[in-house]
All heavy atoms as an XYZ file, in Angstrom:
774
protein
N      10.216     27.042     48.186
C      10.178     28.485     48.199
C      10.087     29.006     49.663
O       9.301     28.412     50.383
C       8.959     28.954     47.414
C       8.893     30.433     47.206
S       7.776     30.963     45.974
C       8.888     30.840     44.499
N      10.870     29.925     49.952
C      10.849     30.440     51.345
C      10.438     31.902     51.306
O      10.587     32.625     50.364
C      12.114     30.192     52.085
C      13.137     31.247     51.988
N      14.066     31.321     50.924
C      13.460     32.214     52.773
C      14.869     32.321     51.121
N      14.471     32.957     52.239
N       9.833     32.304     52.450
C       9.308     33.752     52.651
C      10.305     34.507     53.455
O      10.937     34.025     54.344
C       8.014     33.653     53.303
C       7.427     34.979     53.620
S       5.855     34.930     54.398
C       6.407     34.363     56.062
N      10.459     35.783     53.080
C      11.251     36.698     53.940
C      10.341     37.894     54.165
O       9.396     38.162     53.322
C      12.532     37.071     53.258
O      12.401     37.864     52.091
N      10.686     38.591     55.193
C       9.852     39.803     55.567
C      10.776     40.862     55.995
O      11.839     40.588     56.662
C       8.770     39.374     56.536
C       8.718     40.156     57.817
C       7.611     39.670     58.675
N       8.182     38.600     59.500
C       7.587     38.134     60.603
N       6.382     38.603     60.966
N       8.083     37.219     61.330
N      10.369     42.114     55.799
C      11.158     43.248     56.286
C      10.198     44.402     56.456
O       9.019     44.420     55.880
C      12.313     43.606     55.320
C      11.818     44.121     53.953
C      11.940     45.517     53.746
C      11.418     43.281     53.003
C      11.536     45.961     52.483
C      11.062     43.768     51.797
C      11.075     45.084     51.534
N      10.699     45.415     57.172
C       9.785     46.570     57.457
C      10.421     47.845     56.619
O      11.509     48.009     56.591
C       9.813     46.881     58.938
C       8.877     48.039     59.292
C       8.836     48.345     60.755
O       8.842     47.351     61.565
O       8.789     49.509     61.085
N       9.418     48.520     56.082
C       9.744     49.856     55.482
C       8.675     50.783     55.773
O       7.481     50.593     55.408
C       9.874     49.668     53.923
C      10.145     51.007     53.278
C      10.554     50.873     51.889
N      10.751     52.190     51.401
C       9.899     53.091     50.793
N       8.661     52.696     50.672
N      10.238     54.233     50.481
N       9.052     51.878     56.457
C       8.076     52.949     56.863
C       6.889     52.414     57.658
O       5.827     52.828     57.483
N       7.216     51.519     58.585
C       6.150     50.948     59.430
C       5.351     49.970     58.878
O       4.358     49.516     59.547
N       5.620     49.443     57.648
C       4.744     48.450     56.965
C       5.637     47.197     56.817
O       6.764     47.262     56.354
C       4.328     48.975     55.601
C       3.584     47.862     54.847
C       3.476     50.256     55.753
N       5.095     46.053     57.195
C       5.603     44.748     56.953
C       5.407     44.352     55.495
O       4.341     44.211     55.044
C       5.063     43.677     57.887
C       5.429     43.893     59.238
C       6.900     43.491     59.574
O       7.397     42.506     59.109
N       7.604     44.366     60.269
N       6.554     44.125     54.830
C       6.523     43.718     53.423
C       7.072     42.267     53.248
O       8.080     41.895     53.914
C       7.303     44.665     52.502
C       6.823     46.136     52.549
C       7.722     46.999     51.781
C       5.433     46.225     51.966
N       6.513     41.530     52.430
C       6.837     40.067     52.230
C       7.301     39.816     50.846
O       6.814     40.409     49.913
C       5.632     39.253     52.598
C       5.248     39.238     54.002
C       4.469     40.204     54.582
C       5.597     38.282     54.908
C       4.121     40.350     55.874
C       5.324     38.218     56.263
C       4.548     39.274     56.726
N       8.261     38.840     50.736
C       8.636     38.290     49.426
C       8.931     36.843     49.505
O       9.160     36.377     50.627
C       9.827     39.045     48.908
O      10.980     38.765     49.628
N       8.837     36.219     48.390
C       9.041     34.771     48.384
C      10.161     34.536     47.338
O      10.251     35.202     46.332
C       7.751     34.030     47.892
C       6.645     34.334     48.882
C       5.927     35.520     48.777
C       6.296     33.368     49.801
C       4.865     35.726     49.700
C       5.282     33.655     50.755
C       4.585     34.777     50.734
N      11.082     33.595     47.639
C      12.197     33.270     46.760
C      12.533     31.811     46.805
O      12.243     31.132     47.723
C      13.310     34.249     47.077
C      13.917     33.986     48.532
C      15.164     34.947     48.753
O      16.205     34.700     48.163
O      14.965     35.867     49.443
N      13.336     31.511     45.756
C      13.918     30.181     45.687
C      15.079     30.281     44.654
O      15.138     31.138     43.817
C      12.856     29.091     45.369
C      12.605     28.820     43.923
C      11.614     27.694     43.734
O      11.023     27.229     44.619
O      11.530     27.297     42.594
N      15.896     29.210     44.698
C      17.008     29.100     43.811
C      18.229     29.893     44.266
O      18.286     30.450     45.378
N      19.234     29.911     43.428
C      20.448     30.651     43.751
C      21.024     31.174     42.342
O      20.665     30.665     41.341
C      21.474     29.738     44.379
O      21.762     28.617     43.657
N      21.934     32.050     42.488
C      22.585     32.659     41.290
C      22.080     34.066     41.035
O      21.738     34.773     42.029
N      22.091     34.370     39.769
C      21.667     35.753     39.382
C      20.186     35.979     39.792
O      19.478     34.961     39.717
C      21.852     35.960     37.892
C      23.268     35.846     37.484
C      23.415     35.901     35.981
N      23.549     37.287     35.597
C      23.612     37.694     34.297
N      23.413     36.836     33.327
N      23.696     38.911     34.086
N      19.854     37.185     40.188
C      18.542     37.411     40.735
C      17.567     37.905     39.673
O      17.825     38.827     38.943
C      18.597     38.412     41.875
C      17.259     38.803     42.417
C      19.483     37.822     43.001
N      16.369     37.268     39.681
C      15.333     37.768     38.819
C      14.165     38.060     39.725
O      13.645     37.242     40.498
C      14.848     36.687     37.800
C      15.981     36.380     36.822
C      13.563     37.151     37.097
C      15.657     35.214     35.934
N      13.658     39.378     39.701
C      12.476     39.872     40.471
C      11.280     39.942     39.554
O      11.334     40.665     38.512
C      12.802     41.190     41.185
C      11.583     41.585     42.007
C      14.027     41.014     42.097
N      10.223     39.362     39.830
C       9.036     39.494     39.001
C       7.882     40.110     39.914
O       7.581     39.561     40.973
C       8.534     38.189     38.491
C       7.317     38.347     37.470
S       7.616     39.422     36.044
C       8.718     38.417     35.033
N       7.316     41.199     39.415
C       6.227     41.908     40.156
C       4.875     41.697     39.588
O       4.675     41.780     38.401
C       6.604     43.433     40.130
C       7.963     43.854     40.492
C       8.361     45.260     40.201
C       8.267     43.499     41.918
N       3.944     41.415     40.418
C       2.605     41.113     40.073
C       1.811     42.341     39.761
O       2.262     43.505     40.114
C       1.862     40.304     41.158
C       1.755     41.099     42.522
N       0.905     41.999     42.696
C       2.522     40.964     43.611
C       0.962     42.525     43.965
N       1.941     41.885     44.530
N       0.634     42.194     39.204
C      -0.156     43.375     38.911
C      -1.151     43.753     40.081
O      -1.116     43.028     41.039
N      -1.970     44.774     39.779
C      -2.985     45.138     40.796
C      -3.936     44.006     41.068
O      -4.159     43.176     40.243
C      -3.708     46.356     40.372
N      -4.457     43.967     42.288
C      -5.465     42.993     42.726
C      -4.959     41.554     42.665
O      -5.740     40.586     42.477
C      -6.751     43.105     41.859
C      -7.375     44.565     41.916
C      -8.553     44.520     40.944
C      -7.792     44.913     43.286
N      -3.663     41.377     42.814
C      -2.951     40.071     42.716
C      -1.952     40.055     43.831
O      -1.832     40.943     44.727
C      -2.354     39.843     41.444
N      -1.234     38.878     43.878
C      -0.123     38.691     44.816
C       1.001     38.052     44.098
O       0.872     37.754     42.933
C      -0.561     38.089     46.192
C      -1.002     36.701     46.020
O      -0.846     36.106     44.943
O      -1.535     36.121     46.980
N       1.988     37.614     44.868
C       3.231     36.924     44.177
C       2.815     35.688     43.411
O       3.487     35.407     42.478
C       4.263     36.595     45.282
C       3.784     35.378     46.173
N       2.882     35.546     47.213
C       4.154     34.107     46.016
C       2.687     34.319     47.645
N       3.486     33.452     47.072
N       1.735     35.072     43.760
C       1.371     33.855     43.016
C       1.105     34.055     41.610
O       1.198     33.157     40.697
C       0.182     33.059     43.694
O      -0.938     33.917     43.726
C       0.539     32.685     45.070
N       0.672     35.323     41.224
C       0.446     35.627     39.799
C       1.765     35.571     38.898
O       1.681     35.371     37.791
C      -0.215     37.041     39.731
N       2.870     35.887     39.605
C       4.135     35.845     38.918
C       4.838     34.484     38.886
O       5.675     34.228     37.968
C       5.044     36.826     39.649
N       4.398     33.575     39.691
C       5.062     32.336     39.770
C       5.040     31.526     38.505
O       6.175     30.860     38.153
C       4.488     31.492     40.951
C       4.776     31.965     42.326
C       4.197     31.127     43.396
C       6.304     32.208     42.507
N       4.022     31.446     37.761
C       4.059     30.654     36.516
C       5.175     31.115     35.593
O       5.673     30.318     34.725
C       2.623     30.766     35.920
C       1.758     31.157     37.031
C       2.688     31.930     37.990
N       5.451     32.377     35.610
C       6.477     32.914     34.668
C       7.904     32.689     35.168
O       8.856     32.548     34.345
C       6.256     34.481     34.483
C       4.973     34.852     33.934
C       4.762     36.359     33.908
C       4.810     34.350     32.474
N       8.159     32.659     36.529
C       9.481     32.579     37.021
C       9.824     31.242     37.751
O      10.973     30.879     37.789
C       9.762     33.686     37.944
C       8.831     33.786     39.097
C       9.864     35.018     37.231
C       9.168     34.830     40.184
N       8.794     30.520     38.120
C       9.126     29.169     38.810
C       9.990     28.265     38.005
O      10.872     27.668     38.564
C       7.802     28.477     39.231
N       9.829     28.165     36.656
C      10.655     27.286     35.818
C      12.223     27.713     35.888
O      13.022     26.847     35.559
C      10.093     27.354     34.439
C       8.720     27.803     34.648
C       8.688     28.668     35.856
N      12.407     29.000     36.251
C      13.773     29.364     36.257
C      14.434     29.158     37.589
O      15.740     29.485     37.730
C      13.781     30.969     36.020
C      13.168     31.392     34.709
C      13.051     32.950     34.590
C      13.860     30.801     33.524
N      13.761     28.668     38.605
C      14.366     28.471     39.913
C      15.561     27.553     39.994
O      16.347     27.561     40.923
N      15.694     26.638     38.958
C      16.818     25.740     39.021
C      18.151     26.419     38.505
O      19.197     25.973     38.783
C      16.585     24.505     38.164
O      16.391     24.857     36.774
N      18.052     27.651     37.892
C      19.143     28.255     37.294
C      19.456     29.685     37.923
O      20.492     30.241     37.784
C      19.093     28.431     35.832
C      19.068     27.095     35.106
C      19.029     27.273     33.688
N      18.319     28.460     33.206
C      17.549     28.524     32.162
N      17.339     27.503     31.375
N      16.893     29.669     31.845
N      18.399     30.236     38.578
C      18.440     31.584     39.030
C      17.866     31.713     40.437
O      17.084     30.884     40.839
C      17.671     32.630     38.069
C      18.179     32.669     36.660
C      17.593     31.899     35.694
C      19.267     33.463     36.341
C      18.006     31.860     34.435
C      19.767     33.461     35.034
C      19.151     32.666     34.099
N      18.186     32.770     41.114
C      17.478     33.129     42.357
C      16.293     33.937     42.021
O      16.432     35.109     41.525
C      18.428     33.928     43.275
C      17.843     34.279     44.594
C      18.855     35.015     45.419
N      18.350     35.491     46.716
C      18.976     36.307     47.394
N      20.184     36.740     47.133
N      18.517     36.751     48.577
N      15.090     33.437     42.157
C      13.896     34.116     41.773
C      13.212     34.734     43.071
O      13.167     34.069     44.060
C      12.900     33.215     40.915
C      12.532     31.974     41.762
C      13.446     32.888     39.667
C      11.424     31.183     41.159
N      12.764     35.976     42.858
C      12.162     36.709     43.914
C      10.821     37.140     43.488
O      10.719     37.836     42.420
C      13.020     37.895     44.402
C      12.345     38.613     45.519
C      14.436     37.418     44.865
N       9.786     36.893     44.228
C       8.389     37.370     43.896
C       7.792     37.993     45.193
O       7.326     37.345     46.042
C       7.567     36.233     43.456
N       7.827     39.373     45.191
C       7.349     39.986     46.407
C       5.753     40.180     46.377
O       5.118     40.147     45.256
C       7.944     41.365     46.347
C       8.173     41.666     44.936
C       8.465     40.328     44.351
N       5.178     40.265     47.513
C       3.791     40.810     47.594
C       3.990     42.323     47.704
O       4.486     42.792     48.732
C       3.027     40.202     48.836
C       2.521     38.854     48.653
O       2.470     38.338     47.449
O       2.098     38.199     49.649
N       3.633     43.022     46.651
C       3.795     44.504     46.734
C       2.901     45.121     47.883
O       1.901     44.471     48.184
C       3.441     45.153     45.385
C       4.333     44.745     44.268
C       3.809     45.265     42.900
C       5.767     45.282     44.481
N       3.315     46.241     48.305
C       2.587     46.931     49.347
C       1.085     46.970     48.929
O       0.786     47.397     47.801
C       3.166     48.311     49.466
C       2.515     49.230     50.543
C       3.081     50.604     50.484
N       4.449     50.611     50.888
C       5.000     51.093     51.984
N       4.125     51.717     52.875
N       6.184     51.067     52.242
N       0.276     46.676     49.911
C      -1.200     46.632     49.680
C      -1.718     45.380     49.053
O      -2.903     45.317     48.703
N      -0.862     44.343     48.897
C      -1.328     43.143     48.223
C      -0.786     41.933     49.032
O       0.261     41.950     49.677
C      -0.652     43.049     46.828
O      -1.003     44.094     46.126
N      -1.548     40.876     48.935
C      -1.133     39.590     49.621
C      -0.885     39.842     51.080
O      -1.639     40.394     51.791
N       0.337     39.324     51.571
C       0.654     39.444     52.926
C       1.228     40.854     53.295
O       1.481     41.010     54.450
C       1.752     38.377     53.225
C       1.147     36.948     53.247
C       2.298     36.007     53.735
C       1.771     34.616     53.649
N       0.794     34.220     54.715
N       1.461     41.697     52.304
C       1.977     43.004     52.526
C       0.830     44.029     52.698
O       0.552     44.874     51.897
C       2.945     43.548     51.411
O       4.061     42.609     51.300
N       0.137     43.866     53.789
C      -1.117     44.627     54.069
C      -0.720     46.145     54.213
O       0.276     46.511     54.871
C      -1.754     44.173     55.289
N      -1.523     47.050     53.599
C      -1.432     48.444     53.692
C      -2.693     49.038     53.296
O      -3.266     48.734     52.231
C      -0.239     48.894     52.783
C       0.023     50.362     52.783
C       0.635     50.957     53.860
C      -0.343     51.107     51.632
C       0.833     52.357     53.808
C      -0.113     52.444     51.620
C       0.508     53.117     52.695
O       0.696     54.413     52.684
N      -3.142     50.043     54.042
C      -4.473     50.626     53.710
C      -4.350     52.114     53.138
O      -5.449     52.665     52.901
N      -3.186     52.543     52.902
C      -3.017     53.950     52.435
C      -3.107     54.040     50.908
O      -3.176     53.030     50.240
N      -2.857     55.184     50.495
C      -2.810     55.425     49.006
C      -1.453     54.895     48.477
O      -0.404     54.924     49.147
C      -2.863     56.946     48.695
C      -4.162     57.598     49.052
C      -3.987     59.113     48.791
C      -5.287     56.971     48.236
N      -1.410     54.457     47.238
C      -0.272     53.797     46.534
C       0.104     54.588     45.345
O      -0.749     55.179     44.695
C      -0.511     52.363     46.201
C      -0.870     51.422     47.322
C      -1.353     50.085     46.757
C       0.365     51.226     48.221
N       1.401     54.602     45.069
C       1.855     55.202     43.826
C       3.106     54.426     43.292
O       3.701     53.693     44.054
C       2.103     56.660     43.880
C       3.164     57.052     44.839
O       4.309     56.661     44.768
N       2.782     57.852     45.902
N       3.426     54.664     42.107
C       4.559     53.959     41.465
C       5.879     54.178     42.141
O       6.719     53.276     42.286
C       4.641     54.120     39.977
C       3.656     53.387     39.161
C       2.733     54.056     38.382
C       3.584     52.032     39.137
C       1.765     53.332     37.635
C       2.653     51.291     38.436
C       1.697     52.007     37.714
N       6.059     55.419     42.571
C       7.294     55.868     43.241
C       7.506     55.087     44.568
O       8.535     54.463     44.797
C       7.360     57.336     43.501
C       7.557     58.185     42.207
O       8.157     57.694     41.318
O       7.157     59.335     42.268
N       6.423     55.004     45.333
C       6.438     54.300     46.610
C       6.711     52.869     46.409
O       7.497     52.181     47.062
C       5.138     54.504     47.317
C       5.022     53.844     48.603
C       3.622     54.022     49.199
O       2.641     53.819     48.636
N       3.601     54.497     50.444
N       6.044     52.185     45.398
C       6.239     50.809     45.151
C       7.632     50.462     44.553
O       8.214     49.478     44.957
C       5.141     50.200     44.199
C       3.751     50.323     44.777
C       2.692     50.003     43.582
C       3.545     49.440     45.942
N       8.144     51.357     43.771
C       9.582     51.188     43.258
C      10.460     51.364     44.419
O      11.502     50.613     44.422
C       9.786     52.150     42.133
N      10.281     52.275     45.387
C      11.143     52.404     46.488
C      11.110     51.091     47.381
O      12.067     50.742     47.917
C      10.771     53.579     47.275
C      11.150     54.925     46.692
O      11.882     54.887     45.669
O      10.589     55.934     47.019
N       9.932     50.483     47.433
C       9.805     49.223     48.178
C      10.680     48.073     47.517
O      11.326     47.301     48.174
C       8.326     48.726     48.269
C       7.446     49.601     49.181
O       8.013     50.310     49.981
O       6.283     49.403     49.143
N      10.721     48.064     46.178
C      11.575     47.159     45.463
C      13.000     47.387     45.804
O      13.739     46.407     46.029
C      11.273     47.160     43.952
C      12.270     46.254     43.213
C       9.854     46.756     43.620
N      13.370     48.641     45.745
C      14.831     48.927     46.170
C      15.125     48.480     47.627
O      16.181     47.865     47.838
C      15.058     50.387     46.023
C      16.466     50.800     46.370
C      16.713     52.303     46.270
O      15.832     53.024     46.053
O      17.906     52.685     46.339
N      14.192     48.711     48.499
C      14.324     48.292     49.918
C      14.405     46.768     49.997
O      15.262     46.207     50.767
C      13.297     48.864     50.763
N      13.668     46.096     49.235
C      13.643     44.571     49.201
C      15.044     44.145     48.723
O      15.616     43.284     49.381
C      12.585     44.081     48.207
C      12.684     42.670     47.890
C      12.443     41.738     49.136
C      11.623     42.283     46.841
N      15.537     44.667     47.692
C      16.848     44.231     47.151
C      17.897     44.530     48.168
O      18.858     43.675     48.369
C      17.157     44.853     45.837
C      16.268     44.391     44.683
C      16.554     45.218     43.388
C      16.404     42.936     44.463
N      17.863     45.693     48.858
C      18.821     45.961     49.893
C      18.697     45.024     51.054
O      19.752     44.544     51.638
C      18.633     47.422     50.456
C      19.028     48.494     49.434
O      19.858     48.218     48.532
N      18.478     49.675     49.529
N      17.504     44.671     51.432
C      17.281     43.693     52.522
C      17.836     42.429     52.251
O      18.422     41.744     52.979
C      15.773     43.568     52.815
C      15.351     42.487     53.633
N      15.545     42.487     55.003
C      14.815     41.281     53.402
C      15.142     41.334     55.522
N      14.683     40.593     54.571
N      17.748     42.037     50.967
C      18.300     40.697     50.442
C      19.786     40.725     50.199
O      20.302     39.663     49.895
C      17.489     40.258     49.251
C      15.908     39.966     49.424
C      15.351     39.575     48.122
C      15.772     38.891     50.466
N      20.346     41.864     50.255
C      21.829     42.035     49.916
C      22.136     41.903     48.463
O      23.144     41.410     48.109
N      21.159     42.294     47.570
C      21.328     42.192     46.184
C      21.689     43.471     45.556
O      21.027     44.459     45.681
C      19.994     41.590     45.590
C      20.084     41.562     44.109
C      19.721     40.262     46.051
N      22.849     43.508     44.857
C      23.265     44.796     44.217
C      22.722     44.928     42.785
O      22.658     46.066     42.302
C      24.867     44.768     44.133
C      25.440     44.927     45.393
O      24.842     45.480     46.423
O      26.619     44.334     45.567
N      22.425     43.793     42.116
C      22.007     43.842     40.749
C      20.954     42.764     40.471
O      21.103     41.656     41.031
C      23.248     43.533     39.875
C      23.264     44.268     38.620
C      24.654     43.947     37.980
N      24.515     43.840     36.633
C      24.860     44.829     35.749
N      25.395     45.873     36.170
N      24.540     44.680     34.510
N      19.917     43.081     39.754
C      18.821     42.144     39.460
C      18.136     42.461     38.163
O      18.131     43.685     37.723
C      17.892     42.113     40.574
N      17.609     41.416     37.573
C      16.647     41.628     36.417
C      15.317     41.805     37.076
O      14.917     41.078     37.906
C      16.641     40.447     35.518
C      15.630     40.527     34.463
C      17.982     40.255     34.896
N      14.687     42.943     36.759
C      13.298     43.196     37.348
C      12.296     43.347     36.283
O      12.434     44.139     35.301
C      13.332     44.563     38.178
C      11.987     44.853     38.839
C      14.430     44.450     39.309
N      11.213     42.571     36.337
C      10.161     42.582     35.368
C       8.804     42.673     36.065
O       8.745     42.516     37.288
N       7.734     42.822     35.308
C       6.464     42.770     35.958
C       5.360     42.399     34.968
O       5.488     42.305     33.813
N       4.182     42.093     35.623
C       2.988     41.693     34.845
C       2.032     42.898     35.147
O       1.800     43.373     36.246
C       2.402     40.373     35.512
C       3.404     39.323     35.480
C       1.074     40.144     34.845
C       2.898     38.169     36.314
N       1.377     43.349     34.010
C       0.350     44.397     34.156
C       0.945     45.580     34.848
O       1.956     46.153     34.452
C      -0.915     43.846     34.871
O      -1.949     44.754     34.712
N       0.306     46.079     35.935
C       0.722     47.242     36.627
C       2.117     47.034     37.260
O       2.879     47.986     37.497
C      -0.155     47.806     37.637
O      -0.435     46.794     38.640
N       2.488     45.740     37.505
C       3.900     45.417     38.035
C       4.886     45.864     37.034
O       6.072     46.194     37.436
N       4.598     45.888     35.775
C       5.604     46.331     34.757
C       5.794     47.892     34.950
O       6.881     48.371     34.686
C       5.153     46.051     33.289
O       3.870     46.634     32.921
N       4.717     48.631     35.300
C       4.852     50.067     35.659
C       5.762     50.260     36.736
O       6.618     51.219     36.820
N       5.700     49.466     37.828
C       6.617     49.466     39.007
C       8.014     49.236     38.572
O       8.979     49.913     38.968
C       6.098     48.569     40.136
C       7.053     48.577     41.316
C       4.702     48.910     40.539
N       8.147     48.162     37.742
C       9.556     47.809     37.275
C      10.114     48.929     36.497
O      11.319     49.287     36.632
C       9.454     46.513     36.445
N       9.340     49.587     35.577
C       9.844     50.739     34.812
C      10.205     51.852     35.678
O      11.318     52.474     35.515
C       8.767     51.115     33.791
C       9.128     52.289     32.935
C      10.388     52.002     32.160
C       7.963     52.687     32.070
N       9.408     52.146     36.688
C       9.733     53.330     37.601
C      10.952     52.971     38.431
O      11.825     53.842     38.605
C       8.432     53.525     38.605
C       8.687     54.769     39.376
C       8.684     55.971     38.524
N       9.121     57.089     39.294
C       9.734     58.145     38.718
N       9.820     58.260     37.428
N      10.128     59.188     39.468
N      11.088     51.740     38.877
C      12.294     51.281     39.469
C      13.469     51.536     38.693
O      14.579     52.015     39.113
C      12.214     49.775     39.917
C      13.427     49.251     40.539
C      13.835     49.611     41.775
C      14.263     48.368     39.822
C      14.972     49.114     42.393
C      15.399     47.940     40.378
C      15.804     48.189     41.605
N      13.429     51.108     37.383
C      14.642     51.289     36.484
C      14.986     52.779     36.286
O      16.138     53.097     36.150
C      14.253     50.699     35.082
N      13.911     53.638     36.221
C      14.289     55.043     36.090
C      14.912     55.723     37.291
O      15.617     56.572     37.290
C      12.959     55.795     35.698
C      12.413     55.400     34.341
C      11.092     56.108     34.166
C      13.288     55.785     33.232
């Protein structure tokens, strides 16, 4: 698994990925980081390109300001743009599912 990083709005955001092919993004819940999503997506790494970001304010994506679903969904869009991905399956665990839903809308 390798890590990538990019900047959005002055904040360094991190994601972890492995595999190749169609992209699956799994978003962790509050008070967690990308490792919470790995048990769900790691088995898919042999068939898909799996991406597990540390959402803003979590893990390596340090941020001390207020958070909301719109901002986190915009971060997911920026991540996909950074990775050069036009289309992906996006899911989430706990509040990560709220971010995924907001992203879809």
